[in-house]
C-alpha positions as CSV (number, residue, x, y, z in Angstrom):
1,X,126.9,88.1,105.3
2,X,127.7,90.4,102.6
3,X,125.4,93.1,103.0
4,X,125.5,96.6,101.3
5,X,125.6,99.8,103.0
6,X,122.3,101.6,102.6
7,X,121.5,105.4,103.5
8,X,118.5,105.5,105.9
9,X,116.8,108.3,107.0
10,X,118.3,109.6,110.1
11,X,114.7,110.6,111.5
12,X,114.0,106.8,111.9
13,X,117.6,106.0,113.9
14,X,116.1,106.1,117.6
15,X,112.7,104.4,116.6
16,X,115.0,101.5,114.9
17,X,116.8,101.3,118.5
18,X,113.9,101.3,120.8
19,X,113.2,97.8,122.4
20,X,109.7,99.0,123.5
21,X,107.0,96.6,123.4
22,X,105.0,98.9,121.4
23,X,106.8,100.7,118.5
24,X,103.6,103.5,117.6
25,X,104.9,104.7,113.9
26,X,102.2,107.6,112.8
27,X,103.1,109.3,110.1
28,X,102.1,111.2,106.4
29,X,101.9,109.0,103.3
30,X,105.6,109.2,101.9
31,X,107.4,109.6,105.2
32,X,109.3,106.6,104.6
33,X,107.9,104.6,107.7
34,X,106.9,101.4,106.1
35,X,110.2,101.5,103.9
36,X,112.4,102.0,107.4
37,X,110.4,99.2,109.1
38,X,111.1,97.0,106.5
39,X,114.8,97.4,106.0
40,X,114.6,97.3,110.1
41,X,113.3,93.9,110.5
42,X,115.3,92.4,107.1
43,X,118.4,93.4,109.0
44,X,117.9,92.1,112.4
45,X,116.1,88.8,111.0
46,X,119.7,88.7,109.0
47,X,121.9,88.8,111.8
48,X,123.0,86.2,113.9
49,X,122.9,88.5,117.1
50,X,119.3,87.7,116.8
51,X,118.9,84.2,116.3
52,X,115.7,82.5,117.3
53,X,113.4,85.8,116.1
54,X,110.8,85.7,113.5
55,X,108.3,88.6,112.3
56,X,104.8,88.1,111.6
57,X,103.1,90.6,109.4
58,X,99.5,91.5,109.9
59,X,97.1,93.6,108.3
60,X,92.6,93.6,108.2
61,X,92.6,91.7,104.8
62,X,95.4,89.1,104.3
63,X,95.7,89.5,100.6
64,X,96.6,93.0,101.0
65,X,99.9,92.2,102.4
66,X,101.0,91.2,98.8
67,X,101.2,94.8,97.9
68,X,102.4,96.6,101.0
69,X,104.1,94.4,103.4
70,X,105.2,91.7,101.4
71,X,106.5,94.1,98.5
72,X,108.2,96.5,101.1
73,X,110.2,93.1,102.9
74,X,111.0,91.9,99.0
75,X,112.4,95.0,98.4
76,X,114.7,95.4,101.5
77,X,115.9,92.2,101.1
78,X,117.1,93.1,97.6
79,X,118.4,96.4,98.8
80,X,120.2,95.1,101.6
81,X,121.9,91.9,99.8
82,X,121.7,93.1,96.1
83,X,121.9,90.5,93.3
84,X,123.0,87.9,95.6
85,X,120.2,88.0,97.8
86,X,119.2,84.4,96.8
87,X,122.1,83.1,98.9
88,X,120.5,84.1,102.2
89,X,116.9,84.6,101.3
90,X,114.2,82.1,100.5
91,X,111.0,84.1,99.0
92,X,107.5,82.3,98.2
93,X,104.6,84.5,96.7
94,X,102.0,81.9,97.1
95,X,101.6,81.0,99.9
96,X,103.4,84.5,101.0
97,X,106.3,83.3,103.4
98,X,110.2,84.5,103.8
99,X,112.8,82.2,105.2
100,X,116.2,83.6,106.0
101,X,118.8,80.8,105.4
102,X,121.4,82.4,107.6
103,X,119.7,82.8,110.9
104,X,116.6,80.1,110.3
105,X,114.3,83.4,110.6
106,X,110.8,83.3,109.2
107,X,108.4,85.7,108.0
108,X,104.5,85.1,108.1
109,X,101.8,87.1,106.9
110,X,98.1,86.9,108.4
111,X,94.9,88.9,108.3
112,X,92.1,89.6,111.0
113,X,88.8,90.1,108.3
114,X,87.1,87.7,109.9
115,X,86.6,85.1,113.0
116,X,88.5,81.9,111.2
117,X,91.2,84.5,110.3
118,X,91.4,85.5,114.2
119,X,91.5,82.2,115.2
120,X,94.4,81.2,113.3
121,X,96.5,84.4,114.8
122,X,95.8,82.5,118.4
123,X,97.6,79.3,117.5
124,X,100.3,81.1,115.0
125,X,104.0,79.4,115.3
126,X,107.4,79.8,113.7
127,X,108.9,76.5,112.7
128,X,112.0,77.5,115.1
129,X,112.1,80.1,117.7
130,X,109.4,82.4,118.5
131,X,107.5,84.8,116.9
132,X,109.1,88.0,118.8
133,X,108.3,90.4,116.5
134,X,105.0,91.9,114.8
135,X,104.4,94.4,112.0
136,X,100.8,95.8,111.8
137,X,100.8,97.9,108.5
138,X,98.1,100.5,108.2
139,X,97.1,99.8,112.0
140,X,93.9,101.9,112.0
141,X,92.3,99.0,109.8
142,X,92.2,97.1,112.7
143,X,89.7,97.2,116.0
144,X,91.4,97.2,119.8
145,X,90.2,93.3,119.8
146,X,92.6,92.5,117.0
147,X,95.6,94.0,118.6
148,X,94.7,92.4,121.8
149,X,94.6,88.7,120.4
150,X,98.2,89.8,118.7
151,X,99.7,90.9,121.9
152,X,98.3,87.8,123.8
153,X,101.0,85.6,121.6
154,X,103.8,87.3,122.5
155,X,104.8,85.8,125.8
156,X,107.1,83.2,127.4
157,X,110.8,83.1,128.0
158,X,113.1,84.1,125.4
159,X,116.5,82.0,125.2
160,X,118.6,84.7,123.4
161,X,119.5,87.9,125.6
162,X,119.4,89.7,122.6
163,X,116.0,89.1,121.5
164,X,112.5,90.9,122.9
165,X,109.2,91.0,122.2
166,X,107.8,94.2,120.3
167,X,104.7,95.0,117.9
168,X,105.2,98.0,115.6
169,X,102.3,99.6,114.3
170,X,102.5,102.1,111.3
171,X,99.5,103.9,109.9
172,X,98.4,107.2,108.8
173,X,96.5,109.3,111.7
174,X,93.1,109.4,109.9
175,X,90.9,110.5,113.1
176,X,92.1,111.9,116.9
177,X,89.0,110.1,117.8
178,X,90.8,106.7,116.9
179,X,91.3,104.2,119.8
180,X,95.1,104.0,118.9
181,X,95.4,107.7,119.4
182,X,93.3,107.2,123.2
183,X,95.8,104.2,123.8
184,X,99.5,105.1,122.7
185,X,99.4,108.9,122.9
186,X,96.9,110.2,125.2
187,X,98.6,108.4,128.1
188,X,102.3,108.2,129.5
189,X,103.4,104.4,129.1
190,X,106.8,103.5,129.5
191,X,106.3,100.0,127.3
192,X,105.4,102.6,124.4
193,X,107.7,104.3,121.8
194,X,105.6,106.8,119.4
195,X,107.4,108.1,116.4
196,X,105.9,111.0,114.1
197,X,106.9,111.3,110.6
198,X,106.1,113.5,107.4
199,X,107.0,113.2,103.5
200,X,108.9,116.6,104.7
201,X,111.4,114.7,106.6
202,X,111.9,111.9,104.2
203,X,115.8,112.5,102.6
204,X,114.7,110.4,99.4
205,X,111.2,111.9,98.7
206,X,111.4,112.9,94.5
207,X,110.4,116.1,93.4
208,X,107.1,115.1,91.6
209,X,105.8,113.7,94.8
210,X,106.5,117.1,96.9
211,X,104.5,118.3,93.7
212,X,101.7,116.4,94.3
213,X,101.3,117.1,97.8
214,X,101.3,120.7,97.1
215,X,98.3,120.1,94.9
216,X,96.9,118.3,97.4
217,X,97.4,121.0,99.9
218,X,95.4,123.4,97.7
219,X,92.9,121.1,96.8
220,X,92.2,118.8,100.0
221,X,93.7,120.8,103.0
222,X,92.4,118.2,105.5
223,X,93.8,115.6,103.8
224,X,96.9,117.0,103.3
225,X,97.0,117.6,107.2
226,X,96.4,114.0,107.2
227,X,98.5,112.5,104.7
228,X,100.8,115.0,103.9
229,X,101.7,116.4,107.3
230,X,100.8,113.2,109.6
231,X,98.3,115.4,111.7
232,X,95.7,113.5,113.5
233,X,92.7,114.3,111.6
234,X,90.1,116.7,113.5
235,X,86.3,116.0,114.6
236,X,85.3,119.7,113.7
237,X,82.9,120.0,110.7
238,X,82.8,116.3,110.2
239,X,79.3,115.2,108.5
240,X,79.0,111.9,109.9
241,X,81.2,112.2,113.5
242,X,78.9,109.6,115.4
243,X,79.4,105.7,113.9
244,X,80.3,102.6,115.3
245,X,82.8,100.3,114.0
246,X,82.2,96.5,115.7
247,X,82.2,92.9,114.0
248,X,78.7,92.1,112.5
249,X,76.6,89.2,111.6
250,X,77.2,88.9,108.1
251,X,73.9,86.6,107.5
252,X,71.4,88.6,105.5
253,X,68.6,86.6,107.4
254,X,70.0,88.9,110.4
255,X,68.8,92.3,109.0
256,X,65.3,93.3,107.8
257,X,66.4,94.3,104.3
258,X,69.6,94.2,102.7
259,X,70.7,96.3,99.8
260,X,73.7,97.0,97.6
261,X,75.3,100.3,96.8
262,X,77.6,101.2,94.2
263,X,79.6,104.2,92.7
264,X,81.2,104.0,89.9
265,X,84.8,105.0,89.1
266,X,88.1,104.0,87.8
267,X,90.7,106.4,88.5
268,X,88.4,107.2,91.6
269,X,87.7,103.9,93.1
270,X,84.7,101.8,92.1
271,X,83.1,100.9,95.6
272,X,80.6,98.4,96.2
273,X,78.9,98.2,99.7
274,X,76.6,95.7,101.3
275,X,74.1,97.3,103.4
276,X,71.6,96.0,106.0
277,X,68.6,97.4,108.0
278,X,67.3,96.1,111.1
279,X,64.9,97.9,113.4
280,X,66.0,101.3,111.6
281,X,69.8,101.3,112.1
282,X,71.9,100.8,109.3
283,X,74.8,98.1,109.0
284,X,77.6,98.2,106.6
285,X,78.8,94.5,106.3
286,X,81.0,94.5,103.5
287,X,82.9,96.7,101.0
288,X,84.5,96.2,97.4
289,X,86.8,98.6,96.6
290,X,88.9,98.8,93.4
291,X,90.7,101.2,91.4
292,X,91.7,101.2,87.5
293,X,89.1,98.5,86.7
294,X,86.7,98.3,84.0
295,X,83.2,97.2,84.4
296,X,83.8,93.2,83.0
297,X,86.7,93.3,85.5
298,X,85.0,94.6,88.3
299,X,82.0,92.0,87.8
300,X,84.3,89.4,87.4
301,X,85.8,90.0,90.9
302,X,81.8,89.9,92.4
303,X,81.5,87.3,90.7
304,X,84.3,85.6,92.2
305,X,83.4,87.1,95.9
306,X,80.2,85.9,95.8
307,X,78.2,89.3,95.9
308,X,74.5,88.5,95.7
309,X,72.6,88.9,92.8
310,X,69.2,88.4,94.6
311,X,69.6,92.0,96.2
312,X,68.8,95.4,94.7
313,X,72.0,97.1,93.4
314,X,71.6,100.9,93.9
315,X,73.6,102.8,91.3
316,X,74.8,106.2,90.1
317,X,72.2,106.9,87.4
318,X,74.7,108.9,85.4
319,X,76.3,105.9,84.1
320,X,73.4,104.2,82.6
321,X,75.9,101.8,80.4
322,X,77.5,100.4,83.3
323,X,74.2,99.6,84.5
324,X,73.1,98.0,81.6
325,X,76.5,95.8,81.7
326,X,75.9,94.8,85.4
327,X,72.1,93.7,84.7
328,X,73.5,91.4,81.8
329,X,75.6,90.3,84.5
330,X,72.8,88.8,86.4
331,X,72.8,91.6,89.1
332,X,69.8,93.6,89.7
333,X,71.4,97.1,89.4
334,X,69.2,99.9,89.3
335,X,69.5,103.5,89.1
336,X,68.9,105.8,92.0
337,X,66.8,108.9,91.1
338,X,68.9,111.8,92.0
339,X,66.5,115.2,92.8
340,X,67.5,118.6,94.3
341,X,68.6,118.4,97.7
342,X,69.2,114.1,97.7
343,X,72.6,114.6,98.8
344,X,71.4,116.6,102.2
345,X,68.3,114.5,102.3
346,X,70.8,111.4,102.5
347,X,72.8,113.0,104.7
348,X,70.0,113.6,107.1
349,X,68.7,110.2,107.3
350,X,72.0,108.8,108.4
351,X,72.6,111.2,111.3
352,X,68.9,110.2,112.4
353,X,70.1,106.6,112.4
354,X,72.8,104.6,113.8
355,X,75.3,103.9,111.9
356,X,77.5,100.5,112.5
357,X,80.0,99.4,110.1
358,X,82.1,96.4,110.3
359,X,85.9,96.9,110.6
360,X,86.7,95.1,107.1
361,X,85.2,98.0,105.5
362,X,88.3,99.9,106.0
363,X,87.8,102.3,103.1
364,X,84.5,103.6,104.4
365,X,85.8,104.1,107.6
366,X,88.6,106.0,106.2
367,X,86.4,108.5,104.1
368,X,84.3,109.3,106.9
369,X,87.0,110.2,109.3
370,X,87.7,113.0,106.7
371,X,84.5,113.8,105.2
372,X,83.6,117.2,106.3
373,X,81.8,120.2,105.4
374,X,82.8,122.6,103.2
375,X,84.5,126.4,104.7
376,X,83.6,129.9,103.2
377,X,86.8,130.9,101.7
378,X,86.5,134.3,103.1
379,X,85.0,133.8,106.5
380,X,86.3,130.3,107.6
381,X,82.9,129.1,108.7
382,X,81.6,125.9,108.0
383,X,79.2,126.0,104.9
384,X,76.2,123.6,104.1
385,X,78.2,121.6,101.0
386,X,80.0,118.5,101.7
387,X,83.8,118.5,100.8
388,X,83.5,116.1,97.3
389,X,86.7,114.7,97.6
390,X,87.7,110.9,98.7
391,X,84.1,110.5,99.0
392,X,83.7,107.2,96.9
393,X,82.7,104.5,99.3
394,X,80.1,107.3,101.1
395,X,78.8,107.9,97.7
396,X,77.9,104.0,97.6
397,X,76.6,104.4,101.0
398,X,74.0,107.5,100.1
399,X,72.7,105.2,97.4
400,X,72.3,102.2,99.2
401,X,70.1,103.7,101.6
402,X,67.8,105.5,99.0
403,X,65.1,102.7,99.0
404,X,65.0,102.7,103.0
405,X,64.8,106.6,103.0
406,X,61.9,107.2,100.6
407,X,60.2,104.0,101.6
408,X,60.4,102.0,99.0
409,X,59.9,104.8,96.4
410,X,63.8,105.0,95.2
411,X,63.0,102.5,92.3
412,X,63.2,104.3,88.9
413,X,61.6,102.9,86.1
414,X,62.8,105.2,83.2
415,X,64.3,103.3,80.9
416,X,66.7,105.5,79.6
417,X,68.2,105.6,82.5
418,X,68.6,102.0,82.4
419,X,70.1,102.2,79.0
420,X,67.7,100.5,77.5
């Protein structure tokens, strides 16, 4: 096949050569890890030496492949084969799948968001050959049980001696307490190859991106450590370090009370959380988290995915026009009353109750892993003020629990706050 010579980041050369069962790629944003994995797999799937191989791409939410793994693999195909790529690969957007005409290799895309998707993983098969390689993108979104289901699929004798089973995990190291660190980094295992990278080692990073990271270093030092340098997020100073992530019952009848919380945004994310209360414990069931959408577009998505209209939606009272729009859309949108000290009172409430989060609420989990108390610029000591960066889902959580925190008195009937 007519492949083009591509420049690659030298730092990934050994990573691309390893045949370890687990290839664990931990790195900052912009490190080039996902670009490298996509190119590596397309090159191998296009190579007759690996005939019989197939790739399964996994994310927590199946639809999120479109702008991540699918997009990266499409770009890799075009980078490797140029304008003649169609001679060698067939690409389908709906449903998402890829097929190499030269080797017969396939690329499949799946999610693990709910029990139905996880069951489909247990029986997934390639048209020819076997699924030999798995790429789990944003692996911190998954839980250990998800990985176990995937791992169990990679078994059986491989007819081609060049083939090997391998699971590649790519992710930002959001929390030092994450199960991935415990399983793959905190113990020696000859079946595990770990690799760390940052944008500073990416030979193809542009000047503007570097400047953007410099700004983040000033405004959000902890976020820069994780998303700029690829270091594990530390637990010191975390505001809510003790929460549990596990699959939850989604039926509202399972809970004593159910609320919605919404934080409005545009450049910052708009976020709606569905929160259940049972025996005083707080359960976060579902999450809608989107950027660059106006209110009408977000309402349309909420209608499409079935966000309930019979549940009170507690919203930021600073946006009365948006609250009014949601009410016109049929939702029970209400403003949260903000009094002095309310944020600290909400934090105290959450600290005093068990917080359990469904793994599908990936953005809330990510934000909580970085939500810390500010440090005094002179003494370096922790203060009593939260860092107000990357907290859109957290704000939604704070609003959602207000009625429960106040014993049902969170309703604000001031018509001016409703935009009436």
